[in-house]
C-alpha positions in Angstrom: 15.6 -72.3 -45.2 19.3 -72.5 -44.3 20.7 -76.0 -43.5 21.7 -75.1 -40.0 17.9 -74.2 -39.4 16.8 -77.4 -41.1 19.2 -79.5 -39.1 18.3 -77.8 -35.7 14.6 -78.5 -36.6 15.4 -82.2 -37.2 17.4 -82.3 -33.9 14.6 -80.9 -32.0 12.1 -83.3 -33.5 14.2 -86.3 -32.8 14.6 -85.0 -29.1 10.8 -84.6 -28.9 10.4 -88.2 -30.4 12.6 -89.6 -27.9 10.8 -87.9 -25.1 13.8 -86.2 -23.7 14.3 -82.7 -22.2 17.4 -80.7 -23.1 18.8 -81.3 -19.8 18.5 -85.1 -20.2 20.2 -84.9 -23.7 22.9 -82.8 -22.1 23.5 -85.2 -19.4 23.8 -88.2 -21.7 25.7 -86.5 -24.6 27.9 -84.0 -22.7 26.7 -81.1 -25.0 25.7 -78.2 -22.9 22.0 -77.2 -22.7 23.0 -73.8 -24.0 24.7 -75.2 -27.0 21.8 -77.5 -27.6 19.5 -74.6 -27.5 21.6 -72.9 -30.1 21.9 -76.0 -32.4 18.0 -76.4 -32.3 17.3 -72.9 -33.1 19.8 -72.8 -36.0 22.1 -70.2 -34.5 25.1 -72.7 -34.7 26.0 -75.8 -36.7 27.4 -78.9 -35.0 30.8 -80.4 -35.4 30.9 -83.9 -36.9 31.8 -85.2 -33.4 28.8 -83.3 -31.7 26.4 -84.5 -34.3 27.4 -88.0 -33.9 27.1 -88.0 -30.2 23.7 -86.3 -30.5 22.4 -88.7 -33.0 23.4 -91.7 -30.6 21.8 -90.1 -27.7 18.6 -89.5 -29.7 18.4 -92.9 -31.1 19.1 -92.0 -34.8 22.0 -91.4 -37.0 23.8 -88.4 -38.2 22.8 -89.2 -41.7 19.3 -89.2 -40.9 19.5 -85.9 -39.1 21.4 -84.4 -42.1 19.3 -86.0 -44.8 15.7 -85.7 -43.4 13.2 -88.6 -43.2 14.3 -91.9 -44.4 12.9 -94.1 -47.0 9.8 -96.3 -46.3 8.2 -98.6 -48.8 11.1 -100.8 -50.0 8.8 -102.4 -52.7 8.8 -99.1 -54.5 12.5 -98.4 -54.3 13.3 -101.9 -55.5 11.1 -101.2 -58.7 12.6 -97.9 -59.5 15.4 -99.3 -61.7 13.0 -101.3 -63.7 10.9 -98.0 -64.3 14.2 -96.3 -65.4 15.0 -99.1 -67.7 11.5 -99.2 -69.2 11.7 -95.7 -70.4 15.4 -95.7 -71.4 14.5 -96.8 -75.1 11.0 -95.4 -75.3 11.5 -94.5 -79.0 13.6 -97.7 -79.9 11.6 -100.4 -78.1 12.8 -104.0 -78.2 10.7 -106.6 -80.0 8.3 -108.4 -77.8 4.6 -109.4 -77.4 1.8 -106.9 -77.6 -1.5 -108.0 -76.1 -4.9 -107.1 -77.6 -6.0 -103.4 -77.1 -8.7 -104.5 -74.6 -6.0 -106.2 -72.3 -3.9 -103.0 -72.5 -7.0 -100.9 -71.5 -7.5 -103.3 -68.6 -3.8 -103.0 -67.6 -3.8 -99.1 -67.6 -7.2 -99.0 -65.7 -5.6 -101.1 -63.0 -2.6 -98.8 -62.7 -4.8 -95.8 -62.7 -7.0 -97.4 -59.9 -3.7 -98.1 -57.9 -2.7 -94.6 -58.3 -5.7 -92.7 -57.2 -6.0 -95.3 -54.3 -2.4 -94.7 -53.2 -1.3 -98.3 -53.8 2.2 -97.4 -54.6 3.9 -100.8 -54.1 1.5 -102.7 -56.5 1.8 -99.8 -59.0 5.5 -99.7 -58.9 5.9 -103.3 -59.5 3.3 -103.5 -62.3 4.1 -100.3 -64.4 7.5 -101.3 -65.9 6.4 -104.2 -68.2 3.2 -102.3 -69.2 5.2 -99.3 -70.1 7.6 -101.4 -72.3 4.7 -103.1 -73.9 2.9 -99.8 -74.7 6.0 -98.2 -76.2 6.2 -101.4 -78.5 2.5 -100.9 -79.4 3.0 -97.3 -80.2 6.0 -98.0 -82.4 3.9 -100.4 -84.5 0.4 -98.7 -84.4 -1.0 -96.5 -87.2 -3.9 -94.2 -87.7 -6.7 -94.2 -85.1 -5.3 -97.2 -83.2 -2.0 -95.3 -82.7 -3.9 -92.4 -81.1 -5.6 -94.8 -78.7 -2.4 -96.6 -77.8 -0.8 -93.1 -77.2 -3.6 -92.2 -74.9 -3.2 -95.4 -72.8 0.7 -94.7 -72.7 0.2 -91.2 -71.4 -2.0 -92.5 -68.7 0.5 -95.3 -67.7 3.2 -92.6 -67.7 1.3 -90.6 -65.3 0.8 -93.6 -63.0 4.6 -94.0 -63.1 5.2 -90.5 -62.3 2.9 -90.7 -59.1 5.4 -93.1 -57.7 8.5 -91.2 -58.7 7.3 -88.0 -57.5 5.9 -89.1 -54.2 9.0 -91.1 -53.3 11.5 -88.3 -54.1 12.7 -89.3 -57.5 12.4 -85.9 -58.9 14.6 -86.3 -61.9 12.8 -89.3 -62.9 9.5 -87.7 -62.3 10.7 -84.8 -64.7 11.5 -87.3 -67.3 8.1 -89.2 -66.9 6.2 -85.9 -67.3 8.3 -85.0 -70.5 7.3 -88.4 -71.9 3.7 -87.8 -71.1 3.6 -84.7 -73.3 5.5 -86.6 -76.1 2.9 -89.3 -75.9 0.0 -87.0 -75.6 1.0 -85.3 -78.9 0.6 -88.6 -80.7 -3.0 -88.9 -79.2 -4.0 -85.6 -80.8 -6.3 -85.0 -77.8 -6.4 -81.4 -76.3 -8.0 -82.9 -72.9 -5.0 -85.1 -72.5 -2.5 -82.4 -73.2 -4.3 -80.4 -70.5 -4.0 -83.6 -68.2 -0.2 -83.6 -68.8 0.0 -79.7 -68.1 -1.8 -80.6 -64.7 0.7 -83.1 -63.8 3.6 -80.9 -64.9 3.1 -78.5 -62.0 4.9 -81.2 -59.9 8.1 -80.1 -61.4 7.5 -76.5 -60.2 6.5 -77.6 -56.8 9.6 -79.7 -56.5 11.8 -76.8 -57.5 9.9 -74.2 -55.7 9.3 -72.2 -58.9 5.8 -71.5 -58.3 5.4 -68.3 -60.6 6.7 -70.4 -63.6 4.3 -73.1 -62.6 1.3 -70.7 -62.4 2.3 -69.4 -65.9 2.5 -73.0 -67.4 -1.1 -73.8 -66.1 -2.4 -70.5 -67.5 -0.6 -71.1 -70.8 -2.1 -74.7 -71.0 -5.6 -73.0 -70.4 -5.1 -70.4 -73.2 -4.0 -73.2 -75.6 -7.2 -75.2 -75.1 -9.8 -75.2 -77.9 -13.5 -74.4 -77.4 -14.8 -76.6 -74.8 -17.0 -78.9 -76.9 -16.9 -82.1 -74.8 -17.5 -82.9 -71.1 -13.9 -84.3 -70.9 -12.5 -80.8 -72.2 -14.7 -79.0 -69.7 -13.4 -81.3 -66.9 -9.8 -80.8 -68.1 -10.1 -76.9 -68.0 -11.9 -77.1 -64.7 -9.0 -79.3 -63.3 -6.4 -76.8 -64.6 -8.3 -73.9 -62.8 -8.3 -75.8 -59.5 -4.5 -76.6 -59.9 -3.8 -72.9 -60.7 -5.8 -71.8 -57.7 -3.6 -73.9 -55.3 -0.4 -72.7 -57.0 -1.7 -69.1 -56.7 -2.7 -69.8 -53.1 0.7 -71.1 -52.2 2.2 -67.9 -53.6 -0.3 -66.0 -51.4 -1.8 -64.4 -54.3 -5.4 -64.2 -53.1 -7.0 -62.6 -56.1 -5.6 -65.1 -58.6 -6.4 -68.0 -56.5 -10.0 -66.9 -56.0 -10.4 -66.0 -59.7 -9.1 -69.5 -60.6 -11.6 -71.1 -58.1 -14.5 -69.0 -59.4 -13.8 -70.1 -63.0 -13.6 -73.8 -62.0 -16.8 -73.5 -60.2 -18.5 -72.5 -63.3 -17.1 -75.3 -65.3 -17.7 -77.9 -62.5 -21.4 -77.2 -62.8 -21.3 -78.8 -66.3 -19.6 -82.2 -65.2 -20.6 -85.0 -63.0 -17.9 -86.1 -60.4 -15.6 -88.8 -61.7 -12.1 -89.5 -63.2 -11.4 -87.6 -66.4 -8.1 -88.9 -67.9 -7.1 -89.9 -64.5 -8.0 -86.7 -62.7 -10.9 -86.5 -60.3 -13.2 -83.5 -61.3 -16.7 -82.5 -60.1 -18.4 -80.7 -57.3 -16.9 -82.8 -54.5 -13.3 -82.3 -55.9 -14.0 -78.5 -56.1 -14.8 -78.5 -52.3 -11.7 -80.1 -51.5 -9.6 -77.6 -53.6 -11.5 -74.8 -51.9 -10.2 -76.0 -48.5 -6.7 -76.5 -49.9 -6.6 -72.9 -51.2 -7.8 -71.6 -47.9 -5.0 -73.5 -46.2 -2.4 -72.1 -48.4 -3.5 -68.5 -48.3 -3.8 -68.8 -44.5 -6.4 -65.9 -44.4 -8.4 -66.2 -41.2 -11.7 -65.3 -43.0 -11.1 -68.0 -45.6 -10.2 -70.6 -43.0 -13.2 -69.8 -40.9 -15.4 -70.3 -43.9 -13.6 -73.5 -44.9 -14.0 -74.8 -41.4 -17.6 -74.1 -41.2 -18.1 -75.9 -44.4 -16.1 -78.9 -43.1 -18.4 -79.1 -40.0 -21.3 -79.8 -42.4 -19.7 -82.0 -45.2 -17.2 -84.7 -45.6 -15.9 -86.3 -48.9 -18.2 -89.3 -50.1 -16.8 -92.7 -50.2 -17.4 -92.8 -53.9 -14.4 -90.5 -54.3 -11.0 -92.2 -54.8 -9.0 -92.6 -51.7 -6.1 -90.4 -52.3 -8.5 -87.4 -53.1 -10.3 -88.0 -49.7 -7.1 -88.4 -47.8 -5.9 -85.1 -49.3 -8.9 -83.4 -47.9 -8.3 -84.6 -44.3 -4.7 -83.7 -44.6 -5.6 -80.2 -45.5 -8.3 -80.1 -42.8 -5.5 -81.0 -40.3 -3.5 -78.2 -41.6 -6.2 -75.7 -41.2 -6.9 -76.9 -37.7 -3.2 -76.5 -36.9 -3.4 -73.0 -38.2 -6.3 -72.3 -35.9 -4.6 -73.8 -32.9 -6.6 -77.0 -32.8 -3.8 -79.5 -32.5 -5.9 -82.4 -31.1 -8.4 -82.1 -33.9 -5.7 -81.8 -36.3 -4.2 -85.1 -35.0 -7.6 -86.8 -35.5 -7.9 -85.5 -39.0 -4.4 -87.1 -40.1 -5.6 -90.3 -38.4 -8.5 -90.4 -40.7 -6.4 -89.7 -43.6 -4.1 -92.5 -42.7 -7.2 -94.9 -42.3 -8.3 -93.9 -45.8 -4.9 -94.0 -47.6 -2.1 -95.1 -45.4 0.6 -95.1 -48.2 -0.5 -91.7 -49.2 -0.2 -90.2 -45.9 3.1 -92.1 -45.0 4.8 -90.4 -48.1 3.3 -87.0 -47.8 6.0 -84.3 -47.1 3.4 -81.9 -45.6 2.1 -84.6 -43.1 5.6 -85.3 -42.0 6.3 -81.6 -41.3 2.9 -81.1 -39.7 3.6 -84.1 -37.4 7.1 -82.9 -36.5 5.7 -79.5 -35.6 3.1 -81.2 -33.4 5.6 -83.4 -31.7 7.8 -80.5 -30.8 4.9 -78.4 -29.4 3.8 -81.4 -27.4 7.3 -81.9 -26.1 7.0 -85.5 -27.0 4.4 -86.2 -24.4 1.8 -87.6 -26.6 2.6 -91.4 -27.3 -0.1 -91.6 -30.0 1.6 -88.7 -31.7 5.1 -90.2 -31.2 4.1 -93.5 -32.7 2.6 -91.8 -35.8 5.8 -89.8 -36.3 7.8 -93.1 -36.1 5.4 -94.7 -38.6 6.0 -91.9 -41.1 9.6 -91.4 -40.2 8.9 -87.7 -39.7 12.5 -87.4 -38.3 
């Protein structure tokens, strides 16, 4: 999308958040209504002076209008340099203490728990020292113990990536994903390599290179050995679900449905739980089916998905982030069907389940901004939600 259009989008959203009409903004800023209309539509780009006066009138700053939503959780951003430092010497770790394996397992389990329940502040603060300890442990371990440590390190790196990716540190995220593959190689576990391939899709989402992302998932599926364990079956099912979402975002309905069908066959063989940090099972499949319907935006698929949503909700036994994802996608489906009030209700449910996840979710911010403009800023609950997420 051209920068002028993006800037116009943000100006219009900021005006709606302020509850002002174009005439009111014009009167306060001296920018004509016709010029304001052209700016909001992306037909014109404002000069620096005009942008400054509009930002002041709308109660924001020129930098925020130019750069998009601001940062939220300061705990996470304070911890990022420590994460970067922890991985800087991954292959030449400093000397230091290494706890018994049981303690390392508990530490990684806690990180994974924080990740799947969207507790990003706690996760960001706890991950650097544990990564450093696991790098030391891998450097000194041998044989089967080294494979076990490598497995733990891969999961810890995945937890670190969740923070980096969701808070916009895309270069750091790509580095962490590369290290996931490096550590997974030491583990010599095909299911863990599949988990790393699952996470790698984030790189392609961030760079909008979806066709390459779909190829990477399908390549990982082709590389998997015969599915002889429950964990391997679950890993393959997760990759098929991931591929379905990517194909859906590409509006490739045939590929998306094929991958969902293959995932459904595999999911019948595994109970719902976390496998190497990824939730897989019948409930997760239903959540992905809704996500694919939203990405495809096909009316028939949406009608089926909405009919299913009226009869089902994700059980509380699922991790908070996965349940929150479901209600975010439900809200997106409701928006596509013109049900704005229901969409806001769904986002509020998602917020109650996993507030940090919702607050940092780009699709939530975009959806709220659209809803705010369509309501012309008249819904105070919606305005408060937008302020909380910094959707402007």
